[in-house]
ROMI-495274 format. One line per 8 residues: number of its first residue (from 1); their letters; for each residue x, y, z of N, C-alpha, C. Coordinates in Angstrom, 2 decimals, padded with zeros to 5 digits. Layout:
# residues N
NUM) a) X/Y/Z/X/Y/Z/X/Y/Z; ...;
END
This chain:
# residues 140
1) xxxxxxxx) 079.91/089.80/106.78/081.41/089.98/106.05/081.77/090.10/106.41; 083.62/089.47/106.40/084.07/090.34/107.44/085.29/090.35/106.51; 085.95/091.72/106.69/087.07/091.56/105.72/088.25/091.66/106.21; 089.85/091.88/105.95/090.91/092.28/106.34/091.32/093.02/105.94; 091.75/093.82/106.77/092.46/094.98/106.63/093.67/095.35/106.31; 093.95/096.34/105.32/095.16/096.66/104.66/095.26/097.85/105.31; 096.86/097.95/105.88/097.26/098.95/106.45/097.95/099.89/105.45; 097.73/101.70/105.65/098.68/102.13/104.91/099.95/102.85/105.51;
9) xxxxxxxx) 100.63/103.40/104.78/102.16/103.19/105.20/101.86/104.87/106.50; 100.57/105.47/106.30/100.67/106.17/107.55/100.28/106.04/108.99; 099.86/104.62/108.57/099.06/104.06/109.71/099.99/103.03/110.56; 101.07/102.43/109.90/102.06/101.28/110.45/102.90/102.12/112.01; 103.14/100.98/113.03/103.34/101.33/113.77/104.78/101.01/113.66; 105.99/101.42/113.85/107.33/101.16/113.77/108.36/101.10/115.09; 108.62/099.36/115.67/109.54/099.60/116.35/110.98/098.87/115.88; 111.34/099.34/117.51/113.12/098.94/117.35/113.29/097.50/117.81;
17) xxxxxxxx) 114.00/096.77/116.96/113.85/095.29/117.49/115.87/095.54/117.38; 116.45/094.52/118.33/117.46/094.15/118.82/117.78/092.88/118.94; 118.85/092.31/117.84/118.62/091.13/117.71/120.75/090.58/117.91; 120.80/089.76/119.21/121.89/089.19/119.72/122.35/088.34/118.53; 123.17/088.23/117.62/123.88/087.05/116.96/124.80/086.31/117.65; 125.03/086.69/119.09/126.09/086.06/119.13/126.32/084.44/119.70; 126.99/083.67/118.83/126.66/082.05/119.11/125.61/080.93/118.36; 125.44/082.44/117.76/123.68/081.95/116.90/124.19/081.31/115.48;
25) xxxxxxxx) 122.96/080.57/114.68/123.31/080.10/113.76/123.39/081.16/112.43; 123.46/081.31/111.69/123.66/082.24/110.81/122.32/082.55/109.57; 122.26/081.78/109.29/120.62/081.22/109.08/119.39/081.45/109.23; 119.62/081.42/110.23/118.25/080.95/111.36/118.30/082.83/112.12; 119.40/083.40/112.04/119.26/084.64/112.26/119.08/085.23/111.28; 119.38/085.34/109.88/119.09/085.90/108.71/117.42/085.75/108.55; 116.73/084.50/108.80/115.37/084.37/108.40/114.51/085.11/109.39; 115.42/085.40/110.56/114.32/086.18/111.73/114.31/086.99/111.24;
33) xxxxxxxx) 115.57/087.72/110.67/115.88/089.36/110.52/114.95/089.16/108.84; 114.64/088.55/108.74/114.09/088.87/107.00/112.52/089.08/107.60; 112.35/088.40/108.14/110.35/088.02/108.68/110.47/089.40/109.41; 111.24/089.89/110.06/110.86/091.00/111.18/110.76/092.66/109.72; 111.35/092.71/108.95/112.31/093.74/108.39/110.34/093.93/107.65; 110.59/092.55/106.71/109.02/092.40/106.14/107.79/092.85/107.11; 108.07/092.28/107.57/106.45/092.84/108.78/105.83/091.51/108.98; 106.41/090.17/108.51/105.10/089.15/108.76/105.04/088.64/110.05;
41) xxxxxxxx) 105.48/089.27/111.49/105.66/088.61/113.02/104.18/089.44/113.15; 104.05/090.51/112.03/102.61/091.35/112.67/101.20/091.05/112.12; 100.23/091.21/112.73/098.93/090.84/112.58/098.60/091.56/111.36; 098.93/092.49/111.19/098.50/094.02/110.22/099.99/094.01/109.18; 100.25/092.72/108.71/100.94/092.40/107.52/100.03/092.88/106.02; 101.01/093.55/105.29/100.41/093.66/104.43/101.61/093.75/103.14; 101.46/093.42/102.04/102.19/092.81/101.05/102.76/094.10/100.42; 102.48/094.66/100.51/102.56/095.69/099.06/102.88/097.24/100.28;
49) xxxxxxxx) 103.33/097.10/101.29/103.16/098.20/102.69/104.90/098.08/103.20; 105.77/099.05/103.52/106.56/098.71/104.37/105.95/098.98/106.33; 105.85/097.14/106.22/105.32/097.33/107.84/105.86/097.32/108.45; 107.20/096.33/108.34/108.52/095.83/109.30/109.18/096.67/110.15; 109.45/096.23/110.83/110.26/097.41/112.00/111.70/097.75/111.82; 112.43/098.62/112.36/113.83/098.53/112.11/114.84/097.34/113.09; 115.66/096.30/112.18/116.37/095.89/113.48/117.58/096.14/113.57; 118.49/095.49/114.58/119.51/096.40/115.04/120.36/094.56/115.17;
57) xxxxxxxx) 121.25/094.39/114.81/121.96/093.48/114.58/123.18/093.08/115.53; 123.74/092.81/116.99/124.96/093.15/117.23/126.01/091.81/117.32; 126.85/092.27/117.86/128.04/090.71/117.57/127.86/089.91/116.14; 127.66/090.54/115.62/127.92/090.10/113.71/129.14/089.23/113.69; 130.27/089.31/114.29/131.64/088.73/114.18/131.46/087.53/114.54; 131.00/086.80/115.79/130.82/085.73/116.50/129.44/085.06/116.02; 129.19/084.69/114.63/128.13/084.28/114.64/128.66/082.88/114.38; 127.82/082.14/114.01/128.43/080.56/113.91/127.91/079.84/112.47;
65) xxxxxxxx) 128.57/078.84/111.89/128.49/078.68/110.36/127.95/077.27/110.67; 126.82/076.66/110.02/127.28/074.70/110.31/127.28/074.28/108.27; 128.11/072.84/108.78/128.59/072.73/107.33/130.24/073.28/107.14; 130.62/073.06/105.68/131.81/073.37/105.17/131.85/074.94/104.70; 130.36/076.02/104.76/130.73/076.86/104.63/131.03/078.04/104.69; 131.38/077.77/105.77/132.47/079.16/105.70/134.05/079.28/104.87; 134.41/077.51/104.51/135.27/077.48/104.17/135.60/077.39/102.55; 133.98/076.73/102.04/133.76/076.68/100.13/132.78/077.88/100.11;
73) xxxxxxxx) 132.32/078.29/100.44/130.74/079.18/099.72/131.70/081.06/099.46; 131.82/081.10/098.15/132.24/082.16/097.47/130.76/083.34/097.47; 131.28/084.66/097.93/130.85/086.07/096.67/131.06/086.35/095.40; 130.24/086.65/094.82/131.34/087.46/093.37/130.50/088.79/093.33; 131.47/089.40/092.99/131.14/090.82/092.27/131.40/091.13/090.59; 131.06/091.91/090.36/131.17/092.15/088.97/130.91/093.80/088.77; 131.66/094.47/087.95/131.43/095.98/087.68/130.82/096.51/086.37; 130.81/095.12/085.89/130.48/095.83/083.89/131.62/095.32/083.43;
81) xxxxxxxx) 132.71/095.49/083.32/133.77/095.57/082.86/134.27/094.07/082.39; 134.76/093.86/081.19/135.22/092.61/080.71/136.36/092.32/082.26; 136.14/091.12/082.50/137.31/090.41/083.20/137.44/090.99/084.74; 136.14/091.41/084.83/136.34/092.31/086.07/135.25/091.89/087.46; 135.34/090.71/087.58/134.80/089.25/088.43/135.66/088.87/089.75; 135.36/089.26/091.07/136.02/089.22/091.70/135.41/088.26/093.02; 136.16/087.18/093.82/135.59/086.05/094.73/136.10/086.60/096.01; 135.22/086.76/097.00/135.19/086.55/098.44/134.73/085.67/099.05;
89) xxxxxxxx) 135.75/084.76/099.88/135.49/083.89/100.46/134.52/084.37/101.55; 133.90/083.64/102.21/133.07/083.88/103.04/133.55/083.99/104.62; 134.56/083.06/104.58/135.60/083.52/105.75/136.19/084.99/106.20; 136.69/085.10/104.68/137.40/086.44/104.69/136.65/087.97/104.93; 135.00/087.46/104.32/134.11/088.40/104.89/133.54/088.86/106.04; 133.01/087.67/106.59/132.96/087.62/108.00/134.05/088.29/108.94; 135.41/088.13/108.44/136.73/088.86/109.33/136.30/090.39/108.99; 136.95/090.87/107.71/136.81/091.75/107.58/135.45/092.89/107.40;
97) xxxxxxxx) 134.62/092.12/106.80/132.79/093.37/106.91/131.63/092.14/106.85; 131.70/092.19/108.38/130.69/091.28/108.68/129.05/092.33/107.98; 129.65/093.31/108.49/128.02/093.89/108.08/127.73/093.41/106.26; 128.59/093.45/105.52/128.04/093.24/104.14/127.62/092.37/103.84; 128.28/091.03/104.28/128.16/089.96/104.66/126.42/089.52/105.07; 126.40/090.46/106.15/124.29/089.98/106.79/123.68/090.89/106.04; 124.15/092.03/105.48/123.13/092.87/104.46/123.10/092.12/103.31; 124.38/091.58/102.38/123.88/090.63/101.30/122.59/089.52/101.73;
105) xxxxxxxx) 123.27/089.25/102.59/122.50/087.99/103.17/120.98/087.88/103.28; 120.55/089.22/103.94/119.12/089.46/104.08/118.47/090.26/102.96; 119.28/090.97/101.64/118.66/091.24/100.88/118.32/090.04/099.69; 119.17/089.09/099.76/118.40/087.54/098.84/116.97/087.24/099.45; 116.70/087.68/100.93/115.77/086.96/101.14/114.06/087.97/101.01; 114.42/089.36/100.86/113.77/090.55/100.63/113.13/090.51/098.80; 111.75/091.02/099.09/111.19/091.46/097.19/112.19/092.26/096.94; 112.67/092.01/095.61/113.08/092.41/094.29/112.85/093.77/093.76;
113) xxxxxxxx) 112.25/094.81/094.84/111.54/095.90/094.13/111.82/096.72/094.71; 111.66/098.13/094.04/112.03/099.22/095.37/111.72/099.22/096.64; 110.25/098.38/097.00/110.21/098.04/098.49/111.36/097.46/099.38; 111.52/096.33/098.61/113.08/095.46/099.71/113.98/096.56/099.79; 114.13/097.18/098.94/115.63/098.00/098.70/115.02/099.24/100.33; 113.81/099.70/100.13/113.25/100.11/100.82/113.78/099.76/102.55; 112.84/098.38/102.22/113.10/097.56/103.69/114.76/097.52/104.44; 115.51/097.57/103.35/116.97/096.88/103.54/117.37/098.06/104.32;
121) xxxxxxxx) 117.24/099.31/104.08/117.47/100.58/104.80/117.12/100.65/106.15; 116.00/099.69/107.00/115.81/099.41/107.82/116.33/098.28/108.94; 117.76/098.11/108.31/118.56/097.08/109.19/119.76/097.61/109.12; 120.86/097.40/110.58/121.41/098.53/111.10/121.91/096.94/111.51; 123.55/097.06/111.26/124.21/095.59/111.29/125.61/096.12/111.88; 125.80/095.93/113.11/126.92/095.69/114.16/128.31/094.99/114.50; 129.52/094.63/114.28/130.22/094.27/114.54/130.31/093.36/116.39; 130.24/094.42/117.02/130.49/094.54/118.81/129.45/094.31/118.79;
129) xxxxxxxx) 129.29/094.46/120.31/128.00/094.68/121.36/127.51/096.06/121.51; 128.25/097.38/121.11/127.76/098.48/120.69/126.84/098.66/119.66; 126.03/100.17/119.78/125.55/100.50/118.85/125.04/101.62/119.23; 125.10/102.63/118.19/124.66/104.31/118.47/123.28/104.16/118.31; 121.95/103.60/118.94/120.85/103.56/118.72/119.97/103.20/119.77; 120.90/103.52/121.21/120.55/103.06/122.61/119.05/104.12/123.19; 118.83/105.56/121.97/117.88/106.66/122.37/116.29/105.44/121.83; 116.82/105.32/120.57/115.67/104.81/119.82/114.91/103.64/120.10;
137) xxxx) 115.67/102.78/120.93/114.77/101.06/121.64/114.66/101.67/122.94; 113.54/100.81/122.80/112.80/100.65/124.64/113.35/099.94/125.03; 113.42/099.88/126.26/113.83/098.79/127.11/115.24/098.24/127.19; 116.34/098.82/126.90/117.13/098.01/126.47/117.90/098.29/127.43;
END
């Protein structure tokens, strides 16, 4: 009888992955990144362990969108006080703070637990082509 091996946190091998988002479709990039962060691309995937890699997204400001999402999609924030609901258009978020837009989208595809919050910390998003993690990334 063969059993599937579940890995512990101490046995996980984490790598650094750079994803270039220039002229790619936003949703496709986000699903790829969420899968890498979760560790689903590895044969040693264990659902209750953070076995994903570190992901660096570069050129986040020059990503493409399909349809009319850029003009019509809104994000809402609420502080908890009455009347404090604020609306942010996707187009404004892309120009002002693309890092926040990418993190919000990836967060929606990760588990809604402490483990998901820990996985989200492995994501680094940069608007331009430069990033300060060149020492960690091999072969770049």
